[in-house]
Structures are given as structure tokens and as C-alpha cells.
N, C-alpha and C positions, 0 to 999 in steps of 0.2 A: 505493498499498499504504500502512495504519497504519502508526503508529510502536509496534507491537506490544513487550512486555515480553516476556521469557522466560517469566515466572508467565501473563502471557497463552496465547501461545502452546502453553504444556503445556495450558493451560483446553481449548483449542480443538483440542488432539490427542485430549484425554480425552474429549468429548465429538460426537467424530467430525466436526465440523466442518471438521478440516483434517488434513493427514497432511504427516510431516515430507519427505516425497518432493513433493507439491503444494507445500509453505512453498520448496523448493529449487527448486523449477522458477517459480517467483513472482519470487524473487531473481536468477533467471538472465536472467530477461525486464527485471527491473529495471535490470540491470546494463548489458544489451545497449543499454536506451535510454536511461536517466543519466550511464551511464559512457563511452558508444560516439557516442550519437548528439546527442541534446539539448543540453546543456550540455557535456558531455563534458571531466568535472571529471579523468577520467583514472587514477583511481586503483587499477584492477585491473588486473595482471598478467597473470592466466593465471587459467584455471577448472578445476576440476579435474574430469577427464570421469569418474571413477569417483563423483562426489557424487549422481547420482539413485540408484545400486544402492547405496550406504552408505546412502541414506535408505530406500529401497525396504524392504533389511532391516531397518532398526530399525525399521519401520511394521510386518513381520513380527513382529518380538520385541513388539512391544506390544501386537498384536492375542494372541500366545500367552501374555498376561501379565506378559512381563518387560518390568522398567523400572530400566532402568539407573540412574536417578539424574534429579533435575529439569535436568541439563542432557541428557536423553534427545531425540537428534533434532533438536537446536538445530544451526543453521548455523555457521560460527564462520569468520572469512580471517585468514586468516595472514600476518603480513610476509616480505617475501621475502628474508630473511636466518635464516627457520628450517628446517630440515630435514625434507622427507616423504619417509619411502620410498613412494614412488609413481612416477606419471605425471610429475609437477609437478617443476617446475626448480627450482634453490636459487640464485639467483647474484647479490646482494645491488645487484640493479640494475642491475650491469654484462658490458656485450658482453662482458667477459674469459671471464667462468662461463657463457656461453650455454650451452646443453645439458647443464648439469652435472644428472641428478639422483640424488640422495644415494642412499647404500645401504640406509639405514634411516632410520626418523622419529627426529626428535629426543627426548629424552626426556620433556618436555612436552606434546610431539603424541603421544605411547605413552599417554600419562595424559589428554589429550583424548574421545583415541578411547574408551578402557575407559570415561570416565565418557558415553559416548554421542553425542559431536559429530559430526557430519559435517564434514569439513573439505572449505570451499566453494574454495576457490582462495587466491591469492597477490597482494598489496596489493604498490604501486610504494611508494618509499621514496627519500630521498635516499641515492646513491649511495656503498655502502661505510659508512653509518650515520653519511653524513655527514663522514666524517672522509678527505676526500681532498684539498680545497682550502682555504684560507681564505678564496677567494673563490664560493664553493660559493651555490646556490640552492638552498633548499629545499622537496625533492618531487623536483625533475630526476634524471634515472637517466639515463645511455644506452640502456640497455633501454627504459625506459618512457618517457620524454620527462618534460615538467611535471605533474605535478597541482596543479590548481585548488583555491582555497578557495572551499565552494558558498555561503558567505553573501555573497561580493563576487568573483568568479571572477577578476580582475586581481592580486589579494591572494594573498600567500605561504600554503601550507597548515601551514607551521612543517614541522621535521623532527624527527630522520629519518623516522618512523613517521607521516609524512604520508600515506599511503593507505589507513592501516588506520582514522586518525579520520577521513577523507574517507567511507570505504565505509561507518562506522557511523551519519555525522551524517548523511547523503544517505538512509540506510534500505535501502543495498544488503545490508546484512545485520544479524543481530541485535546481535553483539558481534566483536570483533576482537583479534588480540593485539599488539601492539607491543614495541619492545625498545630500553632507554635505557642509555645513560653518562652523559649529563650534559645533560636535558630531553627527550629524543627522545620519552619517552614523554606528558609532563607538560606541553610547550611543544604538541604539535599537539593532544591534547587540549582544553585551553583556547580554543586559535586558531580551535578549528570547534565550539565549544558543547557539549561530553561531558566524561563523566568518563572520568578516567584514574587508575590506581593504580600507582606504582612501588612493588615491595615490596623490602622487605629484601636484601643480598645475601646469598643463604645461603638463602633460603625457597624457592626454585625453582631447579631445574638447567638450568645452562648446555651443556650436552653437546649438539652437534647445533643449536648457533646460531653463526653467521659473528659471530667477535669482535671486538670492539676492543680491549678491557681487562678484566682477569677481577678487577681490585679495585672496578669500577663496575660491568661491565653486568649488564643484568636483564631475562627480558621480563615483560611484567605487561598485567594487561587492561582493555580500552576498551570503554564503552558510554554507552549515552544515560541511563542513570540508575544512583543508585549501587547497587540492590539487583542489578542484571544484573551490574554488576561482582563483587560479593560472590561471587555465583553462580559465577560464571567461575572467578574468585581459585580458590573451591574443588577446580573442575573441574581445574587446574592443578596445585593441590599434591598430587592424588589420595589415593589406598588408602597406595600407599609414594612417599612421596617423596624417602626419598634415596639419591642416588644416587652412585655410588663414582668414576665417570668425572668427577666434583663434586664434589672436598671441602667446599666451603664450606655444601653442604646436611647436613655430617654433624654440621657445630656445632650444640650444645646449642640450644634453642628455648625460647621462651614457650610456645610452644603449635603443634600443629598440626592444622591444621582442612579436612575436607571441605567444610563447612557454613560459613562465614562470616556469613551472614544472621539469624543467633543474637545478632548484635551489633547488627541495625538496628531499635531505638526513637525513636520522635518523641522519646522526653525524655532522648535519651542526651546533652543537652549540660548537660541542669542539673546544678548543684550543681560542674560539671568548669573548671576553670582554665586558662583560656588565654590564653597570652601574644600581644602582638600586637607583631612583628618591624616597626618603624617602619623600622628602618634599612636595610628592602627595600623600602622604600614609592616609592621615587623612580624608578618606572616609566613611569609616562605620567600628566601631569597629570588627563587627562579618567578614567581607570581610576579614581582616588583618590575620589570621592563614594562608588561604588560600595560600594566598602571599607568607608567609615564607614558606610553602609548595615548592612552583614552584620553590623559589630559589634554595633551598635545592637542588631540583629535577635537575634544570638547573645544579647546581653545582655537581651529580652526572654524569650530561652531558657531562660532562668534560670541561665544560664553567667555565669562569675565572669570578666570581662576583664581582663587584668593589663596596661596599654598605660604605658609601653613595656616592652618585652622582648625586646630585640633579640638577635642572634646573631652574636656577634664573627665577621667574618670580613674580614681585609685582604687587598689584592689580592694581595698575594705569593703566596697559594695557589693563582693562576690559573694563576702561571708555572710553578709546583710542580706543579701538577696534568696540566699538556699535557705536559710531562716525562714523568711517568708514563706517562698515554696513550699518545706516544710508542715508550716503551720496551716497555710491554706488548702494544700491536697489533704491534711486529715479532713480538715470542716468540708471542704467543697464532694470529694469523694466518699465520704459519709453518708451526704445528701444524696447523692447519685443513687447510692446504689441500695440506700432506704428504699426506693420506690421501685424496682424491679420486680419481677413475678416472685412468690414463692418457690416457683419449681427449680428458682436455679438458687445454690446452696449458700450465698455469695451476698451478705446485706451490711458489710462494715467494711472496715479495713482491717480488724483484728478476725475476722473469721477470713478474711482474702489472706494473710499471714499465716495462719491457721491450714487454711487449703496447701498451701505452697508448700508450707514445712511437711503435710502427710505424703505430696505428689511430687517429692521434692526431685526425684529421678527422670520426670517428664518437664515439670514446669522450670527446673533449678538446673541442667546439666553439667553448666558452662559456667554460670556467676549466681550471686545470692540475692537477698534482699532488703539489705543493709538501710537503702534508703525507706524502704517504707517501713522497718522499725525504727528507724529514727524519727520519722512524721507520727506516727501510732503513739511515742511518749509524750507530743507535745500536746500543750494546754489549751484552751478555746481563744480564740480570736481575741476575748478583753486581755489575755495576757500583756504585761508590759511591755517583755521580751519581743512579743512580736509587734506591736504598737511602735516600739524605736526602733525596728531596722526598716518596718513598711516606710515610715516618714523618712528615714536616711536615704534608702532606694529613689523615692523620687525628689529628694530634695539634689541628691549627687544628680541622677540622670536625667530629671527634669531641671530643674531653676540653676543647677551650675555648670550644668555638662550641657544639650543639647540645645536648652534655649538660650542659653548664653553663648554658645560660639554661634549662631544663628543671630543674636541681636547686635553683640559685640561688632562683627565682621559683615552687619545686615545682608545676611546669605538668604539666599532661595533653597537652597539645598545644600549637604554635605555627602561628600563621595567620599568612599574608602575601599580597598579590596576584600571579598566579601571572607574568605578564609583559605587555608590551605588546598594544595590537590589533596585525592583523594588517599588515604592511608590502607596500607594491608590489612584484610579481615581478621582480626583474632580473637577467638574465643577463649580463649587463656587469659589474656591480658587485660581483654577489652579495647575501645579507642583510644588512640594516641597521636589526634591530631595536632597540626603546631600552633592552632589558634584560629579567631574568627573575629568578625567586627560586628556580630552579631547584637550584641548586650547592652550598649546603650538605647537604642530604639526599643528591644524589647523589657527592657525593666523600664523605663518612660513611657511606656505604652503607646509611642510613635509610630509612624508607618515607616516603610522601608522597603526596597523591592530591588532585586540581584538580576541582572544579565549577563548573559556568557561575555567575556572579554579575552579568553584565550586558551592554549594548551600545553601542559608544561608533560612533554612524557608520553601525550595522548592523551589525559588527566584534566580534565577543566577547570577552568579558576573564574570567578566571575566579580564584577564589578559591584558596589552596594549604593544605590541613591538613599540619603535619610531623610526625614524633613520633621517638621512640626505637627501637632495633634492634628489630624483631620485633612490635611494635604495631600491625598492618593492621587487626585486629579494633577495635580503639579509634578508630583513624582512622576506619573505615568508619562507624562507629557515628555519629562528631561531625558528620561527611558527609554522612550519612543526614539527621539531624534537621536541618540547618539548609537540605538541599532539599528537604523534604517543607515547611518552613514558606516557604519561597520561590517554587520553582516557577519557578525561573527560565527554563528554557529555552525555545525556541520553534524551528522548524525554519527551515533554509536555503531564501532564495528565488531564488538562481541570481541576484544583481543583477551587473550588465556592471562597473560601476565603483561609487564610493561617490555614494551619494546626498549633494546639495547641498542 
């Protein structure tokens, strides 16, 4: 299959050369070939048994002159921590929740269905969104096993939205949904040479998504192009984005859009002041030349590059962030688990820990659950330790971090290399990447977007744009202008190991 964009597919739909049902059939066949046979990248956990019938219904609507919008008939893969009120399970990759079928759609899934999406299946992920062990392997779950990087198969796909990113990179779907607490959309997107957007906290509802921490969690779009990500973001926001079940969506915003493509202009960088966060460059020495090339390209496109424009980000904030995540994970996960059907044996974090211990051979063959245990020992969200850590996180990441950098240098956005090239998959020692630039935006709850910028020994690396809260449209425009001027992305070749 060719790497069709959403716009390409809609054109084929309109001319009658393709139907949604036919497209879904092709994707199912490709998933069987690429994901399970061929290189077996192991990105998809489960296909939606209703996908073909949904696609057929949407084709009939089109034939009758009803087109819901630019996402009508488009298949999408969801990360397996997002509820769907259908026959598919929602397990966060854990055998502890096997056979858990949600009673209703997550709020954003409802928006996707209203926009005409075909929910194609669920993607593998780092179990519990990579919040189980300090020695975990990104893209591994007890339900699904290890997802592989399609560029170099013995390298990490990064996590936790590993399966979503790999499915998009290998053209097993047009677009996918990931979730992020810190890096879980941006890292797998950059390591799999696709585009990933982490929205501002509050732009998208989190209700119906298995949580880590409400102060940082968000779902977000992943695609092979900025345009596809912009179209998908509009579908996720939906006509009525306010969800009383998630109070963060009720916060006043600059704009709510169902069409972010209006920001996609090839001259979007012209006259914009872009800060270069040099203090986030110490990620990998071979990624640095690509970053310098991108800076020159942005200057050529008319951007005013403010270099350096560092984001103040002391190491102490990482300790505070981890404390916040531990407290919120216990509170938020207990709230989610309390509502799942009684037929599932897990209804609290304590019961999850006990289940994992009892089924250690299957659930914990490589790494343990020390993070789950640390979270379970924490007090309620009224604890002074938690409140102090939360204040510190927001003051450092927002007031003294991104906000200060944007104001002091009068910037439209900040750029930095997204992260290191992919590291070897290591189930014994766990992940060992050399760093990333995801933390400031993640802890602040601000938007960031990564696009491909090059390849280090066939391993993708990306560049990130970071902005103030609710400036997704502006960031999409800046990223689009650079993407169109460089067109770096190339499809994966499924190499067995790094070429010498």
C-alpha cells in the first residue's frame, strides 16, 4: 500500500476509486502480513470485529450525500488504554485486565465516531503506559509482548505509545491515537519517523482513558504528516469538546477548532521568533548536525532565530514530578478501576499488585512492579508532600521555564532536538536512552509537536516545537512550514540491525 494521506484517501473516496470498506480490508490484510508474519513488528493487539460493518455504513452515508467531514471513513488505531464501548478490550497491555470491555466509549472516541472515523483496532503499548518498573522495556506488555522498531528491528520503538507509532510508520493505518504523561507520544513519534502532537492539558478530555496522572496526562494524534495530525486533532476536539467528567476541558482557551488545517501555510515561519533551547541539545552528538541544519533552514524560511533561548529546567524538578505522578497514579487509577465490571478481578492498585505477584511468571518475566508499589504507599492528594511537589513542578516548568523563555525573548515558539536515536531492546536492563527534550512541556501541561529531521545510521531523529498553552494551531503551522521545506521522512526498511 502507498503512504496515502487523509486528503489522498478522501479524493479516492470521492472519485469512487476506493471505499472505506475496501480501505479497511486492505489495512487488515497489511496488519496480518507486516505485523504478524513478515517482520512481525507486533504493534497491534486486537482488531475491531465491527470495523468492516462500520466502514460499510459510512460508505452508504457517502453514497446518500452525507459526509460528516474530512475524517469520514478514515480508519484509526487507538492505544490500548483508551476505552471503546464495543467488543474490543481495554487493558493497558496488562493481563490483569484481560477480557475487560468498557461499557462506553472514552469521550474522545465518541468524538471520533461522530466525525466518521472507523475504529480499526487497539495498539500495543508499554504496560500501564510505562509506569510499572524502573527497568521496563519500552513497547513491552504482558498482553502483547515486545513491539519492534520497523527501521531497525532490534532497536526500541520507544514508549509508551509504541504500537500506535509503529502502526502509522508501517502504514498499517492512516493515523493513530497515543497518550502521553511525559514523552509517550513525542518519543515514539520521533523514533519511528512520524509526526506526533502532545496537546495542552485541557484541550482533549481524558475521561475513559486509563490514567497515570491528571496533571500531565493527555491523548494526542500521530500521523505521517503534519496535515494528517491537524485533521485528526480537529476530529478529537469535536463539535462539543467540553466534558464535565474532565474539569480540565472547562478551562477557558484561546480557541477550539474542528479544523486546524487553516494554520497550515508554507510561509508560517516567516517573521516568527523561534528560540533555540541549547541547554536541551546534549542528547546525542550525531543528532546535533541535523539540528543545526534545521536551524539554518528555518532562517532561510524567514524565521528570526533567537539563539540561545534556554529553558531553565533544574534537575530537582524531575524528583518533584515523580512524586506527583506516584500520588496521582494511586488516586486516579483507583478511581478508574473502581468502575470496571465485577467480572474483572482487579478493582484497585492493591489488587493489581497482588495479581501481578500471583501471576509473576507471565506478567513479570523480565522486570518487576516497583513503581506500582511506591505509588501504593503514598497518601491522599491532600498530603503536604504532594501539594508542595505539584507547586514546584508548575512554578519551574511554567512560570520560570517555558513562560519565562517565551516572554524574555519575545518568542512564538521554542525548538530543540526531540531525543536520542533508538537504543537496543534490552529486557534485562531496560531502556537506556541518552535523553530527550519532552519534560518541560509535559510537566507544564503545554503543547509540543515533533517532526522528522534526519537519520543516524538508519535510526530516525526528530525536532520539537514547544509553545505556550493552547497554541496547537501555531505549532502545527510552524512544523508544517519546516516539514514542507525539508520533507525528511522516508518509510522504514525493517533492517535486522544497524548497518555498519
